[in-house]
C-alpha positions as CSV (number, residue, x, y, z in Angstrom):
1,M,0.0,0.0,0.0
2,T,1.4,3.4,-1.0
3,R,0.7,7.0,0.1
4,D,-1.5,7.4,-3.0
5,T,-3.8,4.6,-1.8
6,I,-3.6,5.5,1.9
7,V,-4.7,9.2,1.5
8,P,-8.2,8.5,0.1
9,K,-8.9,6.0,2.9
10,L,-7.5,8.4,5.5
11,L,-9.6,11.2,4.2
12,D,-12.7,9.0,4.1
13,L,-12.2,7.8,7.7
14,A,-11.5,11.3,9.0
15,A,-14.6,12.7,7.3
16,R,-16.8,10.0,8.8
17,K,-15.2,10.1,12.2
18,F,-15.6,13.9,12.6
19,D,-18.8,14.3,10.5
20,R,-17.1,16.5,7.8
21,P,-17.9,16.6,4.1
22,R,-15.3,14.3,2.4
23,D,-15.2,16.5,-0.7
24,G,-14.0,19.4,1.5
25,L,-10.8,17.6,2.6
26,S,-7.5,17.3,0.7
27,A,-4.2,15.8,1.4
28,E,-2.3,19.1,1.8
29,Q,-4.7,20.5,4.4
30,D,-3.9,21.0,8.1
31,L,-5.9,18.2,9.6
32,F,-6.6,20.1,12.8
33,D,-8.0,23.1,10.9
34,A,-9.9,21.0,8.3
35,L,-11.5,18.7,10.9
36,G,-11.9,21.3,13.7
37,I,-10.1,19.0,16.2
38,D,-7.7,19.3,19.0
39,S,-4.8,17.0,20.1
40,V,-7.2,14.6,22.0
41,D,-9.3,14.2,18.9
42,A,-6.2,13.6,16.9
43,M,-5.2,10.8,19.2
44,T,-8.7,9.3,18.7
45,L,-8.2,9.6,14.9
46,L,-4.8,7.9,15.2
47,T,-6.3,5.0,17.1
48,A,-8.9,4.6,14.4
49,L,-6.2,4.7,11.7
50,E,-4.1,2.1,13.5
51,T,-7.2,-0.2,13.5
52,E,-8.1,0.5,9.9
53,F,-4.5,0.0,8.5
54,K,-3.5,-2.6,11.1
55,V,-0.4,-0.7,12.2
56,E,1.0,0.7,15.3
57,I,2.3,4.3,15.1
58,P,4.2,5.6,18.1
59,D,3.1,9.0,19.3
60,Y,6.6,10.5,18.8
61,E,6.3,9.8,15.0
62,V,3.2,11.9,14.7
63,Q,3.7,14.6,17.3
64,D,4.7,17.2,14.6
65,V,2.4,15.9,11.9
66,R,-0.1,18.6,10.7
67,T,-1.3,17.6,7.3
68,F,-3.1,14.5,6.0
69,I,-0.3,13.7,3.6
70,A,2.2,13.7,6.4
71,L,0.0,11.4,8.4
72,A,-0.3,9.1,5.3
73,E,3.5,9.1,5.1
74,A,3.7,8.0,8.7
75,I,1.3,5.2,8.0
76,E,3.1,4.1,4.9
77,R,6.4,3.8,6.9
78,R,4.7,1.4,9.2
79,L,3.2,-0.9,6.6
């Protein structure tokens, strides 16, 4: 699985989880601003992503992640 296949799944899951329109989300967006979430919500999203992609992502790997594409890259490294 590559970043190009991860991003759409990531955006779909984030849109569903935080009740946002999927067509309003793009890979380059700041995920906190786009989803209207805080760091606690981001951890909830990370847990859902770990379940979806069957990976474990240490917190330190995503502590500075701000965009969906950067999050997809972190997932891709763990697959």
